[in-house]
N, CA, C, O and the ligand as a Tripos MOL2 file, in Angstrom:
@<TRIPOS>MOLECULE
protein
  277   275    70     0     0
PROTEIN
NO_CHARGES

@<TRIPOS>ATOM
      1 N          78.1550  191.6650   48.6550 N.3       1 MET1
      2 CA         78.1490  190.2170   48.8880 C.3       1 MET1
      3 C          78.6360  189.4670   47.6480 C.2       1 MET1
      4 O          78.9500  188.2790   47.7210 O.2       1 MET1
      5 N          78.6970  190.1580   46.5160 N.am      2 SER2
      6 CA         79.0960  189.4740   45.2830 C.3       2 SER2
      7 C          80.5450  188.9940   45.3550 C.2       2 SER2
      8 O          80.8980  187.9790   44.7550 O.2       2 SER2
      9 N          81.3800  189.7260   46.0910 N.am      3 ILE3
     10 CA         82.7770  189.3140   46.2260 C.3       3 ILE3
     11 C          82.8730  187.9830   46.9870 C.2       3 ILE3
     12 O          83.6030  187.0780   46.5830 O.2       3 ILE3
     13 N          82.1360  187.8830   48.0800 N.am      4 LEU4
     14 CA         82.1450  186.6350   48.8380 C.3       4 LEU4
     15 C          81.6780  185.4670   47.9850 C.2       4 LEU4
     16 O          82.2400  184.3730   48.0470 O.2       4 LEU4
     17 N          80.6490  185.7110   47.1900 N.am      5 GLY5
     18 CA         80.1520  184.6600   46.3100 C.3       5 GLY5
     19 C          81.2150  184.2090   45.3280 C.2       5 GLY5
     20 O          81.3580  183.0120   45.0770 O.2       5 GLY5
     21 N          81.9580  185.1450   44.7720 N.am      6 THR6
     22 CA         83.0100  184.8160   43.8230 C.3       6 THR6
     23 C          84.1100  184.0070   44.4810 C.2       6 THR6
     24 O          84.5830  183.0170   43.9210 O.2       6 THR6
     25 N          84.5210  184.4320   45.6840 N.am      7 VAL7
     26 CA         85.5720  183.7070   46.3870 C.3       7 VAL7
     27 C          85.1460  182.2730   46.6670 C.2       7 VAL7
     28 O          85.9280  181.3350   46.5070 O.2       7 VAL7
     29 N          83.9040  182.1190   47.0840 N.am      8 LYS8
     30 CA         83.4070  180.7810   47.3860 C.3       8 LYS8
     31 C          83.4480  179.8960   46.1370 C.2       8 LYS8
     32 O          83.8020  178.7200   46.2120 O.2       8 LYS8
     33 N          83.0920  180.4610   45.0180 N.am      9 GLU9
     34 CA         83.1290  179.7020   43.7680 C.3       9 GLU9
     35 C          84.5550  179.2840   43.4320 C.2       9 GLU9
     36 O          84.7850  178.1660   42.9690 O.2       9 GLU9
     37 N          85.5080  180.1730   43.6620 N.am     10 VAL10
     38 CA         86.9060  179.8480   43.3820 C.3      10 VAL10
     39 C          87.3680  178.6980   44.2650 C.2      10 VAL10
     40 O          88.0280  177.7700   43.7990 O.2      10 VAL10
     41 N          87.0140  178.7680   45.5500 N.am     11 PHE11
     42 CA         87.3900  177.6830   46.4590 C.3      11 PHE11
     43 C          86.8240  176.3500   45.9880 C.2      11 PHE11
     44 O          87.5210  175.3350   45.9900 O.2      11 PHE11
     45 N          85.6050  176.3580   45.5990 N.am     12 GLN12
     46 CA         84.9730  175.1150   45.1700 C.3      12 GLN12
     47 C          85.6000  174.6030   43.8780 C.2      12 GLN12
     48 O          85.7460  173.3940   43.6950 O.2      12 GLN12
     49 N          85.9650  175.5020   42.9940 N.am     13 ALA13
     50 CA         86.5280  175.1050   41.7070 C.3      13 ALA13
     51 C          87.9270  174.5270   41.8570 C.2      13 ALA13
     52 O          88.3150  173.6340   41.1030 O.2      13 ALA13
     53 N          88.6920  175.0330   42.8310 N.am     14 SER14
     54 CA         90.0750  174.5990   42.9840 C.3      14 SER14
     55 C          90.2700  173.8330   44.2850 C.2      14 SER14
     56 O          91.3170  173.9330   44.9250 O.2      14 SER14
     57 N          89.2710  173.0790   44.6650 N.am     15 ASN15
     58 CA         89.2800  172.4200   45.9650 C.3      15 ASN15
     59 C          90.4650  171.4890   46.1490 C.2      15 ASN15
     60 O          90.9420  171.3250   47.2710 O.2      15 ASN15
     61 N          90.9420  170.8880   45.1020 N.am     16 GLN16
     62 CA         92.0210  169.9070   45.2100 C.3      16 GLN16
     63 C          93.3890  170.5750   45.2670 C.2      16 GLN16
     64 O          94.3540  169.9460   45.7010 O.2      16 GLN16
     65 N          93.4980  171.8190   44.8450 N.am     17 ALA17
     66 CA         94.8150  172.4250   44.6900 C.3      17 ALA17
     67 C          95.0750  173.5690   45.6670 C.2      17 ALA17
     68 O          96.2330  173.8940   45.9290 O.2      17 ALA17
     69 N          94.0500  174.1710   46.1980 N.am     18 THR18
     70 CA         94.2260  175.3810   46.9830 C.3      18 THR18
     71 C          94.9440  175.1290   48.3000 C.2      18 THR18
     72 O          94.8180  174.0570   48.8910 O.2      18 THR18
     73 N          95.6840  176.1090   48.7480 N.am     19 THR19
     74 CA         96.3130  176.0410   50.0640 C.3      19 THR19
     75 C          95.7540  177.1330   50.9720 C.2      19 THR19
     76 O          96.3100  177.4150   52.0330 O.2      19 THR19
     77 N          94.6600  177.7370   50.5500 N.am     20 THR20
     78 CA         94.1100  178.8570   51.3010 C.3      20 THR20
     79 C          92.8510  178.4610   52.0570 C.2      20 THR20
     80 O          92.1400  179.3260   52.5680 O.2      20 THR20
     81 N          92.5640  177.1650   52.1360 N.am     21 ASP21
     82 CA         91.4130  176.7250   52.9090 C.3      21 ASP21
     83 C          91.8300  176.4420   54.3560 C.2      21 ASP21
     84 O          92.7620  177.0720   54.8560 O.2      21 ASP21
     85 N          91.1720  175.5250   55.0250 N.am     22 GLU22
     86 CA         91.4400  175.2490   56.4300 C.3      22 GLU22
     87 C          92.7240  174.4420   56.6440 C.2      22 GLU22
     88 O          93.1610  174.2550   57.7800 O.2      22 GLU22
     89 N          93.3080  173.9810   55.5810 N.am     23 SER23
     90 CA         94.4740  173.1130   55.7060 C.3      23 SER23
     91 C          95.6950  173.8800   56.1850 C.2      23 SER23
     92 O          96.0010  174.9540   55.6660 O.2      23 SER23
     93 N          96.4020  173.3300   57.1830 N.am     24 LYS24
     94 CA         97.6630  173.9080   57.6390 C.3      24 LYS24
     95 C          98.8580  173.1890   57.0310 C.2      24 LYS24
     96 O         100.0040  173.6050   57.2040 O.2      24 LYS24
     97 N          98.5810  172.1260   56.3330 N.am     25 GLY25
     98 CA         99.6660  171.3480   55.7500 C.3      25 GLY25
     99 C          99.1710  169.9740   55.3680 C.2      25 GLY25
    100 O          97.9770  169.7750   55.1430 O.2      25 GLY25
    101 N         100.0790  169.0330   55.2960 N.am     26 ALA26
    102 CA         99.7040  167.6960   54.8820 C.3      26 ALA26
    103 C         100.6380  166.6740   55.5110 C.2      26 ALA26
    104 O         101.7660  166.9820   55.8950 O.2      26 ALA26
    105 N         100.1430  165.4690   55.6030 N.am     27 TYR27
    106 CA        100.9760  164.3630   56.0630 C.3      27 TYR27
    107 C         101.5550  163.6490   54.8530 C.2      27 TYR27
    108 O         100.8760  163.4210   53.8520 O.2      27 TYR27
    109 N         102.8350  163.3030   54.9770 N.am     28 TRP28
    110 CA        103.5330  162.6490   53.8690 C.3      28 TRP28
    111 C         104.1230  161.3300   54.3220 C.2      28 TRP28
    112 O         104.5550  161.1870   55.4660 O.2      28 TRP28
    113 N         104.1370  160.3670   53.4100 N.am     29 CYS29
    114 CA        105.0420  159.2260   53.5360 C.3      29 CYS29
    115 C         106.0590  159.3860   52.4140 C.2      29 CYS29
    116 O         105.7330  159.2620   51.2330 O.2      29 CYS29
    117 N         107.2820  159.6600   52.8040 N.am     30 HIS30
    118 CA        108.2880  159.9680   51.7890 C.3      30 HIS30
    119 C         108.7130  158.7270   51.0170 C.2      30 HIS30
    120 O         109.2050  158.8250   49.8930 O.2      30 HIS30
    121 N         108.5220  157.5610   51.6250 N.am     31 ASP31
    122 CA        108.8700  156.3290   50.9140 C.3      31 ASP31
    123 C         107.9210  156.0690   49.7540 C.2      31 ASP31
    124 O         108.3380  155.6700   48.6670 O.2      31 ASP31
    125 N         106.6360  156.3010   50.0050 N.am     32 CYS32
    126 CA        105.6100  155.9600   49.0170 C.3      32 CYS32
    127 C         105.1440  157.1810   48.2220 C.2      32 CYS32
    128 O         104.4140  157.0440   47.2410 O.2      32 CYS32
    129 N         105.5670  158.3740   48.6450 N.am     33 GLN33
    130 CA        105.0650  159.6080   48.0480 C.3      33 GLN33
    131 C         103.5630  159.7550   48.2630 C.2      33 GLN33
    132 O         102.8670  160.3890   47.4700 O.2      33 GLN33
    133 N         103.0770  159.1550   49.3530 N.am     34 GLU34
    134 CA        101.6740  159.3170   49.6880 C.3      34 GLU34
    135 C         101.4930  160.6530   50.4000 C.2      34 GLU34
    136 O         102.3460  161.0690   51.1840 O.2      34 GLU34
    137 N         100.3760  161.3190   50.1210 N.am     35 ARG35
    138 CA        100.1100  162.6090   50.7410 C.3      35 ARG35
    139 C          98.6610  162.6460   51.1930 C.2      35 ARG35
    140 O          97.7530  162.3100   50.4310 O.2      35 ARG35
    141 N          98.4500  163.0570   52.4390 N.am     36 VAL36
    142 CA         97.0960  163.2130   52.9710 C.3      36 VAL36
    143 C          97.0100  164.5770   53.6220 C.2      36 VAL36
    144 O          97.7790  164.8800   54.5340 O.2      36 VAL36
    145 N          96.0950  165.3940   53.1710 N.am     37 ARG37
    146 CA         95.9300  166.7230   53.7590 C.3      37 ARG37
    147 C          95.3910  166.5980   55.1730 C.2      37 ARG37
    148 O          94.6020  165.7000   55.4700 O.2      37 ARG37
    149 N          95.8230  167.5080   56.0470 N.am     38 ASP38
    150 CA         95.3890  167.4410   57.4420 C.3      38 ASP38
    151 C          93.8700  167.5540   57.5790 C.2      38 ASP38
    152 O          93.2840  166.9780   58.4960 O.2      38 ASP38
    153 N          93.2440  168.2830   56.6840 N.am     39 VAL39
    154 CA         91.7900  168.4420   56.7550 C.3      39 VAL39
    155 C          91.0680  167.1520   56.3770 C.2      39 VAL39
    156 O          89.8750  167.0050   56.6450 O.2      39 VAL39
    157 N          91.7840  166.2180   55.7550 N.am     40 ASP40
    158 CA         91.1780  164.9410   55.3920 C.3      40 ASP40
    159 C          91.4240  163.8700   56.4460 C.2      40 ASP40
    160 O          90.9220  162.7510   56.3380 O.2      40 ASP40
    161 N          92.2100  164.2280   57.4770 N.am     41 VAL41
    162 CA         92.5100  163.2840   58.5520 C.3      41 VAL41
    163 C          91.5160  163.4710   59.6870 C.2      41 VAL41
    164 O          91.3160  164.5800   60.1800 O.2      41 VAL41
    165 N          90.9040  162.3810   60.0870 N.am     42 LYS42
    166 CA         89.9520  162.4450   61.1940 C.3      42 LYS42
    167 C          90.7180  162.3640   62.5130 C.2      42 LYS42
    168 O          91.5610  161.4870   62.7010 O.2      42 LYS42
    169 N          90.4110  163.2970   63.4290 N.am     43 GLY43
    170 CA         91.0560  163.2920   64.7300 C.3      43 GLY43
    171 C          92.3780  164.0320   64.7080 C.2      43 GLY43
    172 O          92.7640  164.6200   63.6970 O.2      43 GLY43
    173 N          93.0650  163.9930   65.8350 N.am     44 GLU44
    174 CA         94.2760  164.7890   66.0230 C.3      44 GLU44
    175 C          95.5500  164.0040   65.7590 C.2      44 GLU44
    176 O          96.6120  164.5940   65.5580 O.2      44 GLU44
    177 N          95.4560  162.6900   65.7570 N.am     45 SER45
    178 CA         96.6690  161.8880   65.7040 C.3      45 SER45
    179 C          97.2170  161.7580   64.2880 C.2      45 SER45
    180 O          96.4940  161.9170   63.3040 O.2      45 SER45
    181 N          98.4930  161.4680   64.2130 N.am     46 THR46
    182 CA         99.1470  161.2850   62.9250 C.3      46 THR46
    183 C          98.6430  160.0010   62.2640 C.2      46 THR46
    184 O          98.6320  158.9410   62.8890 O.2      46 THR46
    185 N          98.2330  160.0980   61.0230 N.am     47 PRO47
    186 CA         97.7250  158.9080   60.3360 C.3      47 PRO47
    187 C          98.8580  157.9840   59.8880 C.2      47 PRO47
    188 O         100.0170  158.3900   59.8080 O.2      47 PRO47
    189 N          98.5020  156.7530   59.6030 N.am     48 ASP48
    190 CA         99.4530  155.8190   59.0240 C.3      48 ASP48
    191 C          99.3370  155.8520   57.5060 C.2      48 ASP48
    192 O          98.2660  156.0980   56.9520 O.2      48 ASP48
    193 N         100.4470  155.6040   56.8600 N.am     49 CYS49
    194 CA        100.4570  155.5570   55.4060 C.3      49 CYS49
    195 C          99.5400  154.4410   54.9110 C.2      49 CYS49
    196 O          99.6360  153.3070   55.3810 O.2      49 CYS49
    197 N          98.6590  154.7510   53.9730 N.am     50 PRO50
    198 CA         97.7470  153.7280   53.4620 C.3      50 PRO50
    199 C          98.4550  152.6540   52.6460 C.2      50 PRO50
    200 O          97.8920  151.5860   52.4010 O.2      50 PRO50
    201 N          99.6880  152.9320   52.2260 N.am     51 SER51
    202 CA        100.4040  151.9710   51.3900 C.3      51 SER51
    203 C         101.3010  151.0510   52.2020 C.2      51 SER51
    204 O         101.3070  149.8410   51.9800 O.2      51 SER51
    205 N         102.0720  151.6190   53.1560 N.am     52 CYS52
    206 CA        103.0450  150.7980   53.8800 C.3      52 CYS52
    207 C         102.7670  150.7070   55.3760 C.2      52 CYS52
    208 O         103.3710  149.8810   56.0600 O.2      52 CYS52
    209 N         101.8580  151.5460   55.9040 N.am     53 GLY53
    210 CA        101.4800  151.4370   57.3050 C.3      53 GLY53
    211 C         102.3940  152.1740   58.2600 C.2      53 GLY53
    212 O         102.1550  152.1570   59.4680 O.2      53 GLY53
    213 N         103.4290  152.8170   57.7630 N.am     54 GLU54
    214 CA        104.3130  153.6030   58.6250 C.3      54 GLU54
    215 C         103.6340  154.9110   59.0200 C.2      54 GLU54
    216 O         102.7520  155.3950   58.3100 O.2      54 GLU54
    217 N         104.0450  155.4810   60.1500 N.am     55 SER55
    218 CA        103.5260  156.7810   60.5400 C.3      55 SER55
    219 C         103.9390  157.8330   59.5230 C.2      55 SER55
    220 O         105.0770  157.8580   59.0550 O.2      55 SER55
    221 N         102.9960  158.6960   59.1910 N.am     56 MET56
    222 CA        103.2830  159.7310   58.2050 C.3      56 MET56
    223 C         103.8870  160.9480   58.8970 C.2      56 MET56
    224 O         103.7910  161.0890   60.1170 O.2      56 MET56
    225 N         104.5050  161.8170   58.1210 N.am     57 GLU57
    226 CA        105.2190  162.9690   58.6510 C.3      57 GLU57
    227 C         104.4840  164.2470   58.2680 C.2      57 GLU57
    228 O         104.1650  164.4700   57.1000 O.2      57 GLU57
    229 N         104.2170  165.0880   59.2800 N.am     58 PHE58
    230 CA        103.4790  166.3180   59.0010 C.3      58 PHE58
    231 C         104.4000  167.3700   58.3900 C.2      58 PHE58
    232 O         105.5320  167.5760   58.8280 O.2      58 PHE58
    233 N         103.8750  168.0200   57.3730 N.am     59 GLU59
    234 CA        104.6330  169.0690   56.7160 C.3      59 GLU59
    235 C         103.7190  170.2600   56.5210 C.2      59 GLU59
    236 O         102.6550  170.1510   55.9120 O.2      59 GLU59
    237 N         104.1450  171.4000   57.0450 N.am     60 ARG60
    238 CA        103.3030  172.5860   56.9650 C.3      60 ARG60
    239 C         103.1900  173.0740   55.5310 C.2      60 ARG60
    240 O         104.1060  172.9130   54.7240 O.2      60 ARG60
    241 N         102.0660  173.6620   55.2420 N.am     61 SER61
    242 CA        101.8710  174.2250   53.9290 C.3      61 SER61
    243 C         102.8690  175.3490   53.6740 C.2      61 SER61
    244 O         103.0330  176.2400   54.5070 O.2      61 SER61
    245 N         103.5340  175.3040   52.5240 N.am     62 THR62
    246 CA        104.4840  176.3540   52.1890 C.3      62 THR62
    247 C         103.7860  177.6660   51.8640 C.2      62 THR62
    248 O         104.4220  178.7180   51.8130 O.2      62 THR62
    249 N         102.4880  177.6010   51.6480 N.am     63 GLY63
    250 CA        101.7400  178.7950   51.3020 C.3      63 GLY63
    251 C         101.5840  179.7570   52.4680 C.2      63 GLY63
    252 O         101.3690  180.9510   52.2590 O.2      63 GLY63
    253 N         101.6900  179.2510   53.7040 N.am     64 THR64
    254 CA        101.4730  180.1050   54.8660 C.3      64 THR64
    255 C         102.7100  180.2370   55.7340 C.2      64 THR64
    256 O         102.8920  181.2620   56.3920 O.2      64 THR64
    257 N         103.5600  179.2300   55.7500 N.am     65 ALA65
    258 CA        104.6680  179.2050   56.6990 C.3      65 ALA65
    259 C         105.9770  179.7140   56.0910 C.2      65 ALA65
    260 O         106.8880  180.1080   56.8200 O.2      65 ALA65
    261 N         106.0710  179.7070   54.7820 N.am     66 GLY66
    262 CA        107.3420  180.0890   54.1640 C.3      66 GLY66
    263 C         108.4330  179.0970   54.5070 C.2      66 GLY66
    264 O         108.2040  177.8880   54.4520 O.2      66 GLY66
    265 N         109.5920  179.5710   54.8530 N.am     67 CYS67
    266 CA        110.7140  178.6900   55.1720 C.3      67 CYS67
    267 C         110.4330  177.9300   56.4680 C.2      67 CYS67
    268 O         109.9990  178.5140   57.4610 O.2      67 CYS67
    269 N         110.6850  176.6290   56.4440 N.am     68 ALA68
    270 CA        110.4080  175.7800   57.5890 C.3      68 ALA68
    271 C         111.6630  175.5430   58.4190 C.2      68 ALA68
    272 O         111.6670  174.6540   59.2710 O.2      68 ALA68
    273 N         112.7180  176.3040   58.2010 N.am     69 CYS69
    274 CA        113.9780  176.1070   58.9080 C.3      69 CYS69
    275 C         113.7880  176.3360   60.4160 C.2      69 CYS69
    276 O         114.7430  176.2150   61.1840 O.2      69 CYS69
    277 ZN        104.2970  154.6320   52.9160 Zn       70 ZN70
@<TRIPOS>BOND
     1     1     2 1
     2     2     3 1
     3     3     4 2
     4     3     5 am
     5     5     6 1
     6     6     7 1
     7     7     8 2
     8     7     9 am
     9     9    10 1
    10    10    11 1
    11    11    12 2
    12    11    13 am
    13    13    14 1
    14    14    15 1
    15    15    16 2
    16    15    17 am
    17    17    18 1
    18    18    19 1
    19    19    20 2
    20    19    21 am
    21    21    22 1
    22    22    23 1
    23    23    24 2
    24    23    25 am
    25    25    26 1
    26    26    27 1
    27    27    28 2
    28    27    29 am
    29    29    30 1
    30    30    31 1
    31    31    32 2
    32    31    33 am
    33    33    34 1
    34    34    35 1
    35    35    36 2
    36    35    37 am
    37    37    38 1
    38    38    39 1
    39    39    40 2
    40    39    41 am
    41    41    42 1
    42    42    43 1
    43    43    44 2
    44    43    45 am
    45    45    46 1
    46    46    47 1
    47    47    48 2
    48    47    49 am
    49    49    50 1
    50    50    51 1
    51    51    52 2
    52    51    53 am
    53    53    54 1
    54    54    55 1
    55    55    56 2
    56    55    57 am
    57    57    58 1
    58    58    59 1
    59    59    60 2
    60    59    61 am
    61    61    62 1
    62    62    63 1
    63    63    64 2
    64    63    65 am
    65    65    66 1
    66    66    67 1
    67    67    68 2
    68    67    69 am
    69    69    70 1
    70    70    71 1
    71    71    72 2
    72    71    73 am
    73    73    74 1
    74    74    75 1
    75    75    76 2
    76    75    77 am
    77    77    78 1
    78    78    79 1
    79    79    80 2
    80    79    81 am
    81    81    82 1
    82    82    83 1
    83    83    84 2
    84    83    85 am
    85    85    86 1
    86    86    87 1
    87    87    88 2
    88    87    89 am
    89    89    90 1
    90    90    91 1
    91    91    92 2
    92    91    93 am
    93    93    94 1
    94    94    95 1
    95    95    96 2
    96    95    97 am
    97    97    98 1
    98    98    99 1
    99    99   100 2
   100    99   101 am
   101   101   102 1
   102   102   103 1
   103   103   104 2
   104   103   105 am
   105   105   106 1
   106   106   107 1
   107   107   108 2
   108   107   109 am
   109   109   110 1
   110   110   111 1
   111   111   112 2
   112   111   113 am
   113   113   114 1
   114   114   115 1
   115   115   116 2
   116   115   117 am
   117   117   118 1
   118   118   119 1
   119   119   120 2
   120   119   121 am
   121   121   122 1
   122   122   123 1
   123   123   124 2
   124   123   125 am
   125   125   126 1
   126   126   127 1
   127   127   128 2
   128   127   129 am
   129   129   130 1
   130   130   131 1
   131   131   132 2
   132   131   133 am
   133   133   134 1
   134   134   135 1
   135   135   136 2
   136   135   137 am
   137   137   138 1
   138   138   139 1
   139   139   140 2
   140   139   141 am
   141   141   142 1
   142   142   143 1
   143   143   144 2
   144   143   145 am
   145   145   146 1
   146   146   147 1
   147   147   148 2
   148   147   149 am
   149   149   150 1
   150   150   151 1
   151   151   152 2
   152   151   153 am
   153   153   154 1
   154   154   155 1
   155   155   156 2
   156   155   157 am
   157   157   158 1
   158   158   159 1
   159   159   160 2
   160   159   161 am
   161   161   162 1
   162   162   163 1
   163   163   164 2
   164   163   165 am
   165   165   166 1
   166   166   167 1
   167   167   168 2
   168   167   169 am
   169   169   170 1
   170   170   171 1
   171   171   172 2
   172   171   173 am
   173   173   174 1
   174   174   175 1
   175   175   176 2
   176   175   177 am
   177   177   178 1
   178   178   179 1
   179   179   180 2
   180   179   181 am
   181   181   182 1
   182   182   183 1
   183   183   184 2
   184   183   185 am
   185   185   186 1
   186   186   187 1
   187   187   188 2
   188   187   189 am
   189   189   190 1
   190   190   191 1
   191   191   192 2
   192   191   193 am
   193   193   194 1
   194   194   195 1
   195   195   196 2
   196   195   197 am
   197   197   198 1
   198   198   199 1
   199   199   200 2
   200   199   201 am
   201   201   202 1
   202   202   203 1
   203   203   204 2
   204   203   205 am
   205   205   206 1
   206   206   207 1
   207   207   208 2
   208   207   209 am
   209   209   210 1
   210   210   211 1
   211   211   212 2
   212   211   213 am
   213   213   214 1
   214   214   215 1
   215   215   216 2
   216   215   217 am
   217   217   218 1
   218   218   219 1
   219   219   220 2
   220   219   221 am
   221   221   222 1
   222   222   223 1
   223   223   224 2
   224   223   225 am
   225   225   226 1
   226   226   227 1
   227   227   228 2
   228   227   229 am
   229   229   230 1
   230   230   231 1
   231   231   232 2
   232   231   233 am
   233   233   234 1
   234   234   235 1
   235   235   236 2
   236   235   237 am
   237   237   238 1
   238   238   239 1
   239   239   240 2
   240   239   241 am
   241   241   242 1
   242   242   243 1
   243   243   244 2
   244   243   245 am
   245   245   246 1
   246   246   247 1
   247   247   248 2
   248   247   249 am
   249   249   250 1
   250   250   251 1
   251   251   252 2
   252   251   253 am
   253   253   254 1
   254   254   255 1
   255   255   256 2
   256   255   257 am
   257   257   258 1
   258   258   259 1
   259   259   260 2
   260   259   261 am
   261   261   262 1
   262   262   263 1
   263   263   264 2
   264   263   265 am
   265   265   266 1
   266   266   267 1
   267   267   268 2
   268   267   269 am
   269   269   270 1
   270   270   271 1
   271   271   272 2
   272   271   273 am
   273   273   274 1
   274   274   275 1
   275   275   276 2
@<TRIPOS>SUBSTRUCTURE
     1 MET1         2 RESIDUE 1 A MET
     2 SER2         6 RESIDUE 1 A SER
     3 ILE3        10 RESIDUE 1 A ILE
     4 LEU4        14 RESIDUE 1 A LEU
     5 GLY5        18 RESIDUE 1 A GLY
     6 THR6        22 RESIDUE 1 A THR
     7 VAL7        26 RESIDUE 1 A VAL
     8 LYS8        30 RESIDUE 1 A LYS
     9 GLU9        34 RESIDUE 1 A GLU
    10 VAL10       38 RESIDUE 1 A VAL
    11 PHE11       42 RESIDUE 1 A PHE
    12 GLN12       46 RESIDUE 1 A GLN
    13 ALA13       50 RESIDUE 1 A ALA
    14 SER14       54 RESIDUE 1 A SER
    15 ASN15       58 RESIDUE 1 A ASN
    16 GLN16       62 RESIDUE 1 A GLN
    17 ALA17       66 RESIDUE 1 A ALA
    18 THR18       70 RESIDUE 1 A THR
    19 THR19       74 RESIDUE 1 A THR
    20 THR20       78 RESIDUE 1 A THR
    21 ASP21       82 RESIDUE 1 A ASP
    22 GLU22       86 RESIDUE 1 A GLU
    23 SER23       90 RESIDUE 1 A SER
    24 LYS24       94 RESIDUE 1 A LYS
    25 GLY25       98 RESIDUE 1 A GLY
    26 ALA26      102 RESIDUE 1 A ALA
    27 TYR27      106 RESIDUE 1 A TYR
    28 TRP28      110 RESIDUE 1 A TRP
    29 CYS29      114 RESIDUE 1 A CYS
    30 HIS30      118 RESIDUE 1 A HIS
    31 ASP31      122 RESIDUE 1 A ASP
    32 CYS32      126 RESIDUE 1 A CYS
    33 GLN33      130 RESIDUE 1 A GLN
    34 GLU34      134 RESIDUE 1 A GLU
    35 ARG35      138 RESIDUE 1 A ARG
    36 VAL36      142 RESIDUE 1 A VAL
    37 ARG37      146 RESIDUE 1 A ARG
    38 ASP38      150 RESIDUE 1 A ASP
    39 VAL39      154 RESIDUE 1 A VAL
    40 ASP40      158 RESIDUE 1 A ASP
    41 VAL41      162 RESIDUE 1 A VAL
    42 LYS42      166 RESIDUE 1 A LYS
    43 GLY43      170 RESIDUE 1 A GLY
    44 GLU44      174 RESIDUE 1 A GLU
    45 SER45      178 RESIDUE 1 A SER
    46 THR46      182 RESIDUE 1 A THR
    47 PRO47      186 RESIDUE 1 A PRO
    48 ASP48      190 RESIDUE 1 A ASP
    49 CYS49      194 RESIDUE 1 A CYS
    50 PRO50      198 RESIDUE 1 A PRO
    51 SER51      202 RESIDUE 1 A SER
    52 CYS52      206 RESIDUE 1 A CYS
    53 GLY53      210 RESIDUE 1 A GLY
    54 GLU54      214 RESIDUE 1 A GLU
    55 SER55      218 RESIDUE 1 A SER
    56 MET56      222 RESIDUE 1 A MET
    57 GLU57      226 RESIDUE 1 A GLU
    58 PHE58      230 RESIDUE 1 A PHE
    59 GLU59      234 RESIDUE 1 A GLU
    60 ARG60      238 RESIDUE 1 A ARG
    61 SER61      242 RESIDUE 1 A SER
    62 THR62      246 RESIDUE 1 A THR
    63 GLY63      250 RESIDUE 1 A GLY
    64 THR64      254 RESIDUE 1 A THR
    65 ALA65      258 RESIDUE 1 A ALA
    66 GLY66      262 RESIDUE 1 A GLY
    67 CYS67      266 RESIDUE 1 A CYS
    68 ALA68      270 RESIDUE 1 A ALA
    69 CYS69      274 RESIDUE 1 A CYS
    70 ZN70       277 GROUP 0 **** ****
């Protein structure tokens, strides 16, 4: 069980940077460079940019999807 404990500590320590949690990607506003992780969005719908109010664009995490072509 010590391994699980260590992994959990790593997740908590790098909570802002990790791409290995529940997040599948993030929503972006390319005009404002605003970024909102999908796990921080309530509900299923695309959020609006907090700066300009435009619909944000979903972008999959490069950590799991690789090339998005
Ligand atoms: Zn914006």
